[in-house]
C-alpha positions in Angstrom: 12.7 -31.0 -19.4 14.0 -29.8 -15.9 13.1 -26.1 -16.1 11.1 -25.0 -13.1 7.5 -24.1 -13.8 8.0 -20.6 -12.3 11.1 -18.7 -11.2 10.0 -18.9 -7.5 9.0 -22.6 -7.7 10.8 -25.0 -5.3 11.3 -28.8 -5.3 12.0 -31.1 -2.4 8.9 -32.2 -0.5 5.6 -30.9 0.9 6.9 -27.6 2.2 8.4 -26.8 -1.1 5.1 -27.7 -2.8 3.2 -25.4 -0.4 5.6 -22.6 -1.2 5.2 -23.1 -4.9 1.4 -23.4 -4.7 1.1 -20.1 -2.9 3.0 -18.1 -5.6 4.6 -15.9 -2.9 5.7 -12.9 -5.0 2.3 -12.7 -6.8 0.3 -13.3 -3.6 2.1 -10.6 -1.8 1.6 -8.3 -4.8 -2.2 -8.8 -4.8 -2.5 -8.5 -1.0 -0.7 -5.2 -1.3 -3.6 -3.8 -3.3 -5.9 -4.4 -0.3 -3.4 -2.6 2.0 -3.2 0.3 -0.5 -7.0 0.6 -0.5 -7.1 0.7 3.3 -4.4 3.3 3.4 -6.5 5.6 1.2 -9.2 5.8 4.0 -9.1 8.8 6.4 -8.2 6.5 9.3 -6.9 2.9 9.3 -8.4 0.5 11.8 -6.0 -2.4 12.4 -8.6 -5.2 12.9 -10.4 -4.6 9.6 -7.1 -4.3 7.8 -5.8 -7.6 9.2 -9.2 -9.4 8.4 -9.1 -8.0 4.9 -5.5 -9.2 4.2 -6.1 -12.6 5.7 -9.3 -13.0 3.7 -7.5 -12.2 0.5 -4.7 -14.5 1.4 -7.2 -17.3 1.8 -9.1 -16.5 -1.4 -6.3 -15.6 -3.7 -3.2 -17.1 -2.2 -4.8 -20.5 -1.3 -8.2 -21.0 -3.0 -7.5 -19.5 -6.5 -4.1 -21.1 -6.7 -5.3 -24.5 -5.5 -8.0 -24.5 -8.2 -5.5 -23.4 -10.8 -3.2 -26.3 -9.8 -6.0 -28.8 -10.0 -6.5 -27.9 -13.6 -3.7 -30.0 -15.1 -1.1 -29.5 -12.3 0.9 -26.9 -14.2 3.2 -26.4 -11.2 3.9 -30.1 -10.8 3.2 -30.2 -7.1 2.4 -33.5 -5.3 -1.0 -32.5 -4.1 -3.9 -34.7 -5.2 -6.9 -33.3 -6.9 -9.1 -34.1 -3.9 -6.7 -32.3 -1.6 -6.6 -29.3 -3.8 -10.4 -29.2 -3.9 -10.6 -29.4 -0.1 -8.0 -26.6 0.3 -9.8 -24.4 -2.2 -13.3 -24.9 -0.6 -12.0 -24.5 3.0 -10.0 -21.3 2.1 -12.8 -19.8 0.2 -15.3 -20.5 3.0 -12.9 -19.0 5.5 -12.5 -15.9 3.4 -16.2 -15.5 3.0 -16.7 -16.0 6.8 -14.1 -13.2 7.5 -15.8 -10.9 5.1 -19.2 -11.6 6.7 -17.8 -10.9 10.1 -16.3 -7.7 9.0 -19.6 -6.7 7.2 -22.0 -7.4 10.1 -20.3 -8.1 13.4 -17.3 -5.9 13.6 -18.6 -2.4 13.8 -22.2 -2.3 12.6 -23.5 -3.1 9.1 -21.1 -2.4 6.2 -23.2 -3.1 3.2 -20.6 -2.3 0.5 -18.4 -4.9 2.1 -21.3 -7.4 2.4 -21.8 -7.0 -1.3 -18.2 -7.6 -2.0 -18.2 -11.0 -0.4 -20.3 -12.9 -3.0 -18.6 -10.9 -5.8 -15.2 -12.1 -4.6 -16.3 -15.8 -4.4 -17.8 -15.5 -7.9 -14.5 -14.1 -9.3 -12.4 -16.8 -7.8 -14.7 -19.7 -8.9 -15.6 -18.2 -12.3 -12.0 -17.3 -13.3 -10.1 -20.3 -12.0 -12.7 -22.9 -13.1 -13.1 -21.1 -16.4 -16.9 -21.0 -16.1 -19.2 -19.5 -18.8 -17.2 -21.3 -21.5 -14.0 -19.6 -20.3 -15.2 -16.1 -21.1 -14.2 -15.0 -17.6 -10.7 -16.3 -18.0 -9.1 -13.2 -19.6 -6.9 -10.2 -19.0 -9.8 -7.9 -18.0 -11.3 -10.2 -15.4 -7.9 -10.9 -14.0 -7.1 -7.2 -13.8 -10.4 -6.4 -12.2 -10.5 -9.3 -9.8 -6.9 -9.5 -8.7 -6.1 -5.8 -9.0 -9.0 -3.4 -8.7 -11.2 -5.5 -6.5 -8.7 -5.7 -3.6 -8.2 -2.0 -3.6 -12.0 -1.4 -3.4 -12.5 -4.0 -0.6 -9.5 -2.7 1.4 -11.0 0.8 1.2 -14.7 0.0 2.0 -13.6 -2.4 4.9 -12.4 0.7 6.7 -15.9 2.3 6.6 -14.4 5.5 5.3 -17.6 7.5 5.1 -18.4 10.1 2.5 -15.4 12.0 1.3 -15.2 13.1 -2.3 -11.4 13.5 -2.5 -10.8 10.1 -0.8 -13.3 8.4 -3.0 -11.6 9.9 -6.1 -8.2 8.7 -4.9 -9.6 5.2 -4.4 -11.0 5.2 -7.9 -7.7 6.3 -9.4 -5.9 3.7 -7.4 -8.3 1.0 -8.5 -7.8 1.9 -12.2 -4.0 1.9 -11.6 -4.2 -1.6 -10.0 -6.2 -2.9 -12.9 -3.6 -1.6 -15.3 -0.7 -3.0 -13.4 -2.3 -6.4 -12.9 -3.2 -6.6 -16.5 0.5 -5.9 -17.3 1.4 -8.7 -14.9 -0.7 -11.2 -16.8 0.6 -9.9 -20.1 4.2 -10.6 -18.9 3.5 -13.8 -17.0 1.6 -15.5 -19.8 4.5 -15.7 -22.3 6.9 -16.4 -19.4 4.8 -19.5 -18.5 4.7 -20.5 -22.1 8.4 -20.4 -22.3 9.0 -22.2 -19.1 6.3 -24.9 -19.2 5.6 -25.6 -22.9 8.6 -24.6 -24.9 11.5 -27.1 -25.3 13.8 -24.9 -27.4 14.2 -21.5 -29.1 16.7 -21.0 -31.9 17.4 -17.9 -33.9 19.4 -14.7 -34.2 18.9 -11.1 -33.4 20.4 -9.0 -36.2 21.0 -5.4 -35.6 21.2 -2.4 -37.9 25.0 -2.0 -37.3 25.5 -5.6 -38.6 26.1 -7.3 -35.3 24.1 -10.2 -34.1 23.5 -12.4 -31.1 21.9 -15.8 -30.5 18.3 -16.0 -29.4 17.3 -18.6 -26.8 14.8 -19.3 -24.1 16.8 -17.5 -21.4 17.1 -14.4 -23.6 13.3 -14.2 -24.0 12.6 -15.0 -20.4 15.0 -12.6 -18.7 13.2 -9.3 -19.5 9.7 -10.8 -18.7 10.7 -12.2 -15.4 13.0 -9.3 -14.6 10.0 -7.0 -14.9 7.8 -9.3 -12.8 10.4 -9.6 -10.1 10.8 -5.8 -9.9 7.0 -5.1 -9.8 6.5 -7.8 -7.2 8.8 -5.9 -4.9 7.9 -2.4 -6.0 4.1 -2.5 -5.6 4.2 -3.9 -2.0 6.6 -1.1 -1.1 4.2 1.5 -2.5 1.4 0.1 -0.4 3.6 0.0 2.7 4.6 3.7 2.1 0.9 4.7 1.9 0.2 2.8 5.1 3.1 4.3 6.9 1.5 7.8 6.4 -1.1 6.8 9.0 1.5 5.9 11.7 
């Protein structure tokens, strides 16, 4: 079977493997939530924003995806298990170090951010290694960890102070991110099933007017991945629009 394991996957050497491992559309999508959270603060400080984005890139883009690839190599990259383990550990330690720097050494103690650091580590390890018997590996944990959590961290990293309207906006954005990220998983799960574990689909779609059309893998994949592609562009643009209001 020659079907790529994901629509953005590439073949052709180590650089292609790195690109595939990083899941660029989804990584950008999840980093955008951190940007959106920061943009909801009264004022956006550049350094905390950059540290937050880099930390999430390391934790989500590198560590989480390396651990996921280590479990059965679903993307078919050429990375060895040991290499993936080192990548995951190094990236997660780097993300935690950046979080600790932001919480204690950037501009005084930021206790909400300090609390978020171990929570983030636990989410990455618990979800991707399917700890607790796999009970953390579900739609809700993914929605909370990869959607809502970045919004909250992006917001608190800005040390926004006590503002009721801003806090309410952050809560609403967090709930929206959880919903959108849950939708992402609901779409990507059947898409992965079709790409990676399905060899053939046969059948017909019969309509009320008597017409019919053939049903195949492409027909089923197209709306799933079309929605994922659109959302992977749309959500970063929403985050960027929110950030631009501070310029």
